[in-house]
Every structure is written in structure tokens, then in C-alpha cells.
Phi, psi and omega in degrees: 000315177272131179303146184304318178300325178292317179300316180296320178299313181299315179301315183289311188280340178288350177276348182284151178302139177070005176238108173267185180302323182294313180293323178296323178295314178300316180297318180301313181290327176298313182296326180294339180274351181285156175297151182302324181296320179293319177298321178296320177296318178297316179299318180296316181295324176294319179297321182292337177299331180293340182279350180281151180221176180264139174295134182283351179263314188240349180073016171283168181280147177214160175275156181301162178106316180254151178276338182235160182281173181298323181293312180294332181277348184286110183292343181279349181270150182273111181286352181267003173239120183233129175256122176271122177239163181281314186218170185301321182293332175293318177302313180298322178295318179293325178295330180296334179301319177085358183252347181276125182239022177264196178257175181235167171211121182267116182282324184108159185302128180285137179286148181291341180284346181082017179245135178290137175287163179303318181298322179290320177299318179295321178297316179295321176296321177300315180295316179300314179298319180297314180299314181298319184281330184269309188235339184083325182199139178257164181289313182210137172246117181259119178267100185255060178260159181300141181281066178240173178301318180292319178298319179294316179299313181294321178299317179297319179298315180296319178303315180296317184292328188250007186301331180268356185252356181224135178296327182217134175241123183234164172234159175297142180291168187276031171294337175281138181291142176298132182088353179278175179236138181304318184305328186258002179285144176287161186298324181294311179297315181295318179298318178295317179298319182290318182292325183255035180296153185271000000 
């Protein structure tokens, strides 16, 4: 009854966060009603996502050709101040403040169990090695993780691991609500939390 391309679309897109089978079905039928030119643009933008790669310094996304992202390549930013964030959308939220001029480091989505995944442990080891080989010690390490139980646990772990590699280790102040997420904080709250970090 449902055409095969729609079924395939539903199977693929229902695996995405916040899209279950019902929403994927609605989206599929919505897209079929769009003009062919709009569908072609959507198809092109999806194809271009495959060209993105990870920055070898901070793990943010970058386009092919360069080894590092635009933020890491920006000579006006202070490489001795690093903010550790969980995901890319947290980085984008902090960038909206417009006052942070340091670098970032993306740890990756924290597991609900409160245990770091192997990939996250490897990323932290990568950061430690980088600090040791480049500067030996950085001015400030900002732990900009969500103020949740898992975020607090991970922050404590990072503090222990990096205490000899940073002159100062801070966290965002609690202007952010406990249990909230950085991605959804308004710019004023986030800016205040960032400015009054501990």
C-alpha cells in the first residue's frame, strides 16, 4: 500500500533523534508534496554532509582539505584557554555569546551510565598529549558540560586528569538550571554563566 521509497525513507529517518516512525511518515509525505527543485536542494545538502570531517585538534566539524577547523585555525583566538563541551551544538551556543576567544574541545555525548566511552577516553588522552607537546601547561581549562549528575561526575574526572596541565580549571556557573542543557539556554543566561564561571 505504501510505495517502497516512502517505506525506505521511514525506516532510515525513524532512527534519527526525535523522529519516530510516525514523524518520519509525516515528513516523508510532506516532502513528496514539495516542488522537485526544493527536493533536489535537500538532496544536495544531505550529500554535502558526507564531505565533512573532524578537526584533528578539537573534533569539531570541518570541510575537507584542511586538518583543522576554522576556530582552531583562527590566530586571534587564545590556544591556552580550552573549553571542553559535550557536543557541537554546545560549542555553537557558546559562540553565540560572542565574548569567548579561546579554543574548544568536543568530548562527545555523555553516556547515561556516567561512564566515559572508549572514544571519549581516547579524546581526553589526545588532549593531554597535545597540551604536553605544545605548551606543557595551559592557562585555563573550562569544563562546559551540562549541569547534570553525569556532567558533574565527568567534570570531577576531568579535573583530576588535568590538574597538572592547567593553571586554572573552571566550570560554568550555575546560572544554568540543574538538569538543563546548554544547547537550549538563552543567550543571556548562558552569557552570565560563562562570565561567572567558577
